[in-house]
C-alpha positions in Angstrom: -5.4 4.2 14.7 -5.4 1.8 17.7 -6.5 -1.6 19.0 -9.2 -2.2 21.1 -6.6 -2.4 23.8 -5.8 0.7 23.0 -2.4 -0.2 21.8 -1.0 0.7 18.1 -2.0 -1.2 15.2 1.2 -2.3 13.5 1.1 -3.5 9.9 1.0 -7.3 9.0 4.2 -8.4 7.7 5.8 -11.9 7.0 2.7 -12.8 4.8 2.8 -14.7 1.3 0.6 -13.2 -1.4 -1.9 -16.1 -0.7 -1.9 -15.5 3.0 -2.4 -11.7 2.0 -5.8 -12.3 -0.5 -7.1 -14.7 2.1 -6.7 -12.0 5.1 -8.9 -9.7 2.7 -11.4 -12.1 1.5 -11.9 -13.0 5.3 -13.3 -9.3 5.8 -15.3 -8.9 2.7 -12.3 -7.0 1.0 -9.5 -8.0 -1.8 -5.8 -7.2 -2.2 -5.5 -3.8 -4.5 -4.6 -3.9 -8.2 -1.2 -2.1 -8.8 -3.4 0.8 -10.5 -5.5 1.3 -7.6 -2.7 1.3 -5.0 -0.6 3.8 -7.2 -3.8 6.0 -7.6 -4.2 6.0 -3.8 -0.8 7.0 -3.2 -0.2 9.7 -5.8 -3.6 11.4 -4.9 -5.6 13.7 -6.8 -2.8 15.8 -7.5 -0.9 13.0 -9.0 2.1 13.6 -6.5 5.2 11.5 -6.8 5.3 10.5 -3.0 2.3 9.8 -1.0 2.1 12.8 1.0 1.4 16.3 0.6 3.5 18.4 -1.1 5.0 15.6 -2.4 6.9 16.0 -5.6 10.3 16.0 -3.6 11.4 13.4 -1.6 11.2 14.3 2.4 12.3 11.5 5.1 10.9 13.1 7.9 6.8 12.8 6.3 7.1 8.9 6.4 10.6 7.8 7.8 12.9 5.7 6.3 10.4 3.3 4.4 11.0 -0.6 5.2 14.3 0.1 7.4 12.0 1.9 10.1 8.6 0.1 10.5 5.9 2.3 12.5 2.6 1.7 13.6 -0.5 3.1 11.5 -0.8 6.7 11.9 2.4 7.0 13.6 3.8 9.6 11.0 0.7 11.8 10.9 2.5 13.7 7.5 2.5 10.1 5.4 -1.0 10.8 3.9 -1.9 11.0 0.7 -4.0 13.5 -1.0 -6.9 11.0 -0.9 -6.2 10.2 2.8 -4.6 7.2 2.7 -1.7 6.8 5.4 1.7 5.1 5.0 2.1 4.5 1.3 5.5 6.1 1.2 6.5 4.7 4.3 6.2 1.3 6.1 6.0 -2.1 4.6 6.4 -3.2 1.0 2.8 -4.1 0.0 1.2 -7.1 -1.8 -1.0 -6.2 -4.8 -3.4 -8.4 -7.2 -1.5 -7.7 -10.1 0.6 -10.1 -12.2 3.7 -8.8 -13.7 3.2 -9.5 -17.3 3.2 -13.3 -18.2 5.6 -14.0 -15.1 3.4 -16.9 -14.0 3.2 -17.2 -9.9 4.7 -13.6 -9.4 2.9 -10.5 -8.3 3.7 -7.1 -8.1 4.6 -5.2 -4.8 4.2 -1.5 -4.0 5.9 0.8 -1.7 9.5 0.1 -0.6 13.3 -0.7 -1.4 15.4 -1.7 0.8 18.7 0.7 1.2 17.0 3.2 -1.4 14.1 4.4 0.3 14.2 7.6 -2.4 13.6 5.6 -5.1 11.3 2.5 -3.1 9.0 5.3 -1.5 7.6 6.9 -5.1 4.3 6.0 -5.9 4.7 4.2 -9.2 7.8 2.2 -7.9 7.0 -1.5 -8.1 9.0 -4.8 -8.3 7.7 -8.2 -8.1 8.2 -11.2 -6.0 7.0 -15.0 -6.2 3.7 -15.5 -4.7 5.0 -18.1 -1.7 7.6 -15.3 -0.7 7.2 -13.6 2.8 9.9 -11.5 4.8 9.4 -9.1 7.6 9.4 -6.2 5.2 6.5 -7.4 2.9 2.7 -7.1 4.1 -0.6 -6.1 2.4 -3.3 -3.5 2.4 -6.9 -4.3 1.4 -9.5 -2.7 -1.0 -13.1 -2.8 -0.8 -15.1 -3.1 -4.2 -17.6 -0.8 -4.7 -20.4 -1.2 -7.0 -20.3 1.3 -10.0 -23.3 3.4 -10.5 -25.8 2.5 -13.1 -27.4 5.0 -15.4 -30.8 4.3 -13.5 -29.1 5.3 -10.0 -27.3 8.1 -11.7 -30.6 9.8 -13.1 -32.3 9.7 -9.4 
């Protein structure tokens, strides 16, 4: 993945939840829910990590998580079964999901400082204050797709 000037695209870090949500909305998208994020990471085979084969931890596939930030697509094998890159490596990512009844907090997926094997698991999540930002925390946007109606499905 390259910028228009040919330079590699780096993930956007140091974004609060609100900044991330606003950035997605500005391009007609939204933050992914925790469930959407996890499904995209696990792929159709329900892997543990966001690469194939992904049931065993492999540091070489995605690097050392939040301790080794890289440009998008740099780790060519760090791609889930659905073709989504960098879900078990790179920055932690905001989701739209709130952790239970915790007001002012949102779930974060993908990454854990000092324990990449645990933090890069597709199922791993923790939560942060919505106004928190650091260099290891970014976001990914999802596009809502209209579900087919019975009328359209019959065509």
